[in-house]
C-alpha positions in Angstrom: 124.7 128.0 121.4 127.7 125.9 122.2 128.1 122.9 124.5 128.1 123.7 128.2 128.6 121.9 131.5 126.4 122.0 134.5 126.7 120.5 138.0 123.6 119.1 139.7 123.2 117.6 143.1 120.9 114.6 143.5 120.6 112.8 146.8 123.4 114.9 148.2 125.8 113.9 145.5 127.1 116.4 142.9 127.7 115.3 139.4 128.9 117.1 136.2 127.0 116.7 132.9 128.0 118.0 129.5 125.0 119.5 127.7 125.0 119.8 123.9 122.1 121.9 122.4 120.5 120.1 119.4 117.9 122.8 118.6 114.2 122.9 119.2 114.6 122.9 123.0 116.3 119.4 122.8 119.6 118.7 124.6 122.0 115.8 124.5 123.4 114.8 127.9 126.7 113.2 128.4 129.2 112.3 131.1 132.9 112.3 130.3 132.1 112.0 126.6 129.6 109.2 126.9 126.1 110.1 125.8 123.5 109.0 128.3 120.4 110.4 126.6 118.5 113.5 125.5 116.1 115.8 127.2 113.3 117.8 125.5 112.2 120.9 127.4 108.6 122.1 127.3 108.4 125.7 126.2 104.8 126.0 127.4 105.4 124.4 130.8 108.9 125.0 132.3 108.2 122.3 135.0 107.8 119.6 132.4 110.4 117.8 130.3 110.6 114.6 128.4 113.5 112.2 128.3 114.6 110.5 125.1 116.5 107.3 125.6 117.8 108.6 129.0 119.5 106.4 131.6 118.6 108.8 134.4 116.0 108.5 137.1 113.3 111.2 137.5 115.0 113.3 140.2 118.3 113.5 138.2 116.4 114.3 135.0 114.5 117.2 136.7 117.7 118.5 138.3 119.4 118.5 134.9 116.3 120.3 133.4 116.6 123.0 136.1 120.3 123.3 135.5 119.8 123.8 131.7 117.0 126.4 132.4 119.3 128.2 134.8 122.1 128.3 132.3 119.8 129.6 129.6 118.5 132.3 132.0 122.1 133.4 132.9 123.0 133.6 129.2 119.6 135.2 128.1 118.8 132.4 125.7 115.7 130.5 125.0 
């Protein structure tokens, strides 16, 4: 899977994030080319994720998780 871009809204503010799949349900998150961390999705519990060196608060992180999951669903990927 190739890099993709998602838009998420947190506290009524929309922001674009570039998402780079790293494999094993792990994704690198960047804004305008600057990496801000990684997210690990939980295959067993879709409501759970783990941040790895992320500079995001919990609401933003979960909004990004939902955006990634939505993108995967639209593209029929796991």
